[in-house]
N, C-alpha and C positions, 0 to 999 in steps of 0.2 A: 329166665328166658325160655321160650318154647319155639319149636320149629313147626310150622304149619305147611303141609304139602298138598297141592291139588294136581291131579293128573288129568290128561286130555284137556288142557287149558283152552285149546281152540274152540271147544264145544261148550265151555262153561257159560252160563247165563245167570243173571240175577244174583242173589246172595247164596252162592253155592257153598256148601260145607267142604272143608278140606278132607281129603281121602285119609290122611293120617296126621297125627300130632305127636311130637316127641315128648319124652318126659321133660320135666323142668330141668334145664341144663345149668341153672345157676348163672349169676352175672348177667351181662347183656351182650347181644351179638354186635360186633364191631362194625366199622365202616367197610363196606364192600367185603364183608366177612362171611359170605354165603356163596357157594358155587355148586353147580350141577354138571355132571358129565354130559357129553353130547347126546347120548341115548336116553338120558334122564334116569338111569338106573343106579347112579352113585351120587351121593350128596355129602358135602363137607361143610361144617360150620365152625367158626372160631369166635372168641370174644374176650370178655374181661375176666374170665374165671382164673387163669387163662389155659384152656385146654383145646385140643383139636378133636372134634367129634366127626365120626365117619359112619355112613350107612350104606350097606350093600342092598341090592334087590329093592330099591326104592319104588319101583313100578308095581311090585307085588304086594306091598304092605297096605293093609286096610285096618287101621286100629288107632287107639289113643294110647298115650303114655308109652311110646315106642322107644326102647333103649337103643343107643347107637351100637353098630356092629363092633366098633372099638373106639377107644378114646386114649389120648396121650397127654400127659402133663408136659408143660414147657417151662423154661427158666425165665420167661419174660413176665413183665407186669401186666401187659395187655397185648392182645392180638387183634390187628385191625384189618388186614387184607388177606385174601386167600384166592388161589387159582387152582384149577384142576384140568388135567389133560382130557382129551376127547373120550378116551377109554376108561377114565377114572383111576388109572394106575399110578399117576404122578400127581402129587399135591405140593404146592408151595405156599408158604405163609410168612408174613412179616410180623415180627413182635417188637415191642418197645420196652425199655427199662425206665423206671421212674425212681426218684424225682427227675423232672425234665432237665434240670441243670446238669445232671450227670448221666443223662440217658444215652443209650446207644441202641442201634437197630440190629436185630438178629433175624436171619433168614432160616426157616426150617423147611427141609425137603423130605417128603415121604415117598419112598419107592415101593412098588408092588402093593399099593394101598388097598386094592380090592381083594388081596389074598390074605385071609385071616391067618395069623401065626407066621406069616412069611414077610410081612412088610418091614421096612427099615426106616427109622427116623434119624436124620442127620441135621445138625445145626451149624451155623457159621456166623459169627459177628461181623458186621460191616463197619467201616470207619466213617460213620455218620450218626447224627443224633435225630434225624427226621426222615421219614419215608412217605411219599405221596402215593404209593401203590406198587403193584407188581403185576406181571402177566406171564403166563406160559404159552408156548406154541401148542397147537393142537396135538402133536405127537409127544409133548412133554419133554422134548430134548432141549429146547431153548427157553431161557428165562430172562426177563428184563425187570430191573428193580430201580425205582426212584430213590436216590440217596443224597439228601440235602440238595445241592445245586447241580447234580449230575445224574445221568442214568448209567447203570452198569448192565452189561449184557453177558450172559453166562451160557456155557454149553454143559448140560447135565448128563452127558453120556458116560461119565466115569464117576459113579456114586461113591460116597465115603467121606468121613470127616477130613477136612482140610482140602477137599477137592473143588470147593466152590471159589474159583478164581476167575475174575472177569476176563473175557476174551477181548472186549473193548469197552471204552468208557467215553462218554460225551465230553466236550469241553465244558468248563464250569460257567454256567449261566449266571447272570446278575441276580435273577430271581430264583426262588426255591421251586423245585419241580413238584407240582401239586397233583399231577395225574399222569398216567402212562398207559398205553395200550399197544398191542402187537397183532399183526395179521396172523391168520391161522397157521401159515407155513413158517412163521418166525422171521420173515424176510423184510418186513416193514414195521417201523416203530414210530409212534407218535407220542408226543409229550406236551404238557403245558407248564409254563412257569409264571409265577406271580411275584411281584415286588411290593413289599409293604408300603401302603399309601401311594403307590404309583402303578398299581396293577391294572391289567395283566401285562406281562412282558411279551411272550411269544407262545404260539403253538408251533412246534417244530417237528420235522419229519426226517427220518433216516431210512433210506432205501438200501437194498442189498445188504441187510444187516448181518446175514449169516456169513458174508465174505469179509466183513470189516475186522481189522485187527489194530490194536494200539490204544492210545490215550489222547485226550483233548481233541476228539474228532468233531469237526464242524458239521452241522446238519445240512442236508441237501436243500432244505427249504425252511424259512421262518415266516410265519404269518403274524403281522402286528397291526393290521388295519381294523382295530376293534372300534365299534360304534360307541360303546360305553366303557367307562373305567371301572369294570367289575371283575372280580377274580374269576378265573376259569378253574372249576373244581373237578371236571370230568371230561374225558375225551374218549372217542370210540373210533375204531377203524374196521372196515369190512374184512371178511375172511380173506379176500384176494388182495387187499391193500389199496383198492381203487377209490374208495369213498371214506372220508374222514368227517366226523361230526363232533362239535363241542359247543358248550353253552357258556356264555359270559353274562351273568346278570339278567338283563332283559332281552337278550337275543340268543337265537340258536343259529350256528354257522355250519354250513356243509361245504366241503371242498372235494372236488373230483379231478 
């Protein structure tokens, strides 16, 4: 796998060449396994190798075969999802163990990611065998992770092994959580659930997420008026939490 980066994307036309291309990273980039900081200057990628690759000064690079600023091995068989804070200093990754029948999910957190020689990598296994994604708040303090049929919400203000304990957890949905997203301030969480052969189930919303505490929490709103019985594989929420978009098969839905 290679990473191709194009800068000044708003002015690109035609078949523009990338500004820089990474070295061959091995393996394949996973699902939603590429993230860019808010200013575009920090890039992180994960995949099946399974390593975490990180680049600083992405806006200044003009070259081919660009090595990452740093990379770290993980204990997972595959890394599928990654999120990065606005300033590029916090990175969160979801990894899976195989074979699937004995798999479990591990969350990896990198603090001070943009500081070479000063960053710290911590890992924490979760009690689930599948994850439909994760997302960080813009400041990197809050993290939401899909974990089988629930979502778990974390406060990352105290880094270290064993520190990743959920502040709150949703109630257990009938379907598996297939996608999750969070507003930039971490205060609004949206998720989608799918039920095998009966999908989709809900697109659900939690407001005031930073103030919630406890387990088996009921969403503020469930949407279930789908036009077609197709799985929802992705959801998105605006930075301020006012607009939600999701796709289900043949239709795109927008809620405000």
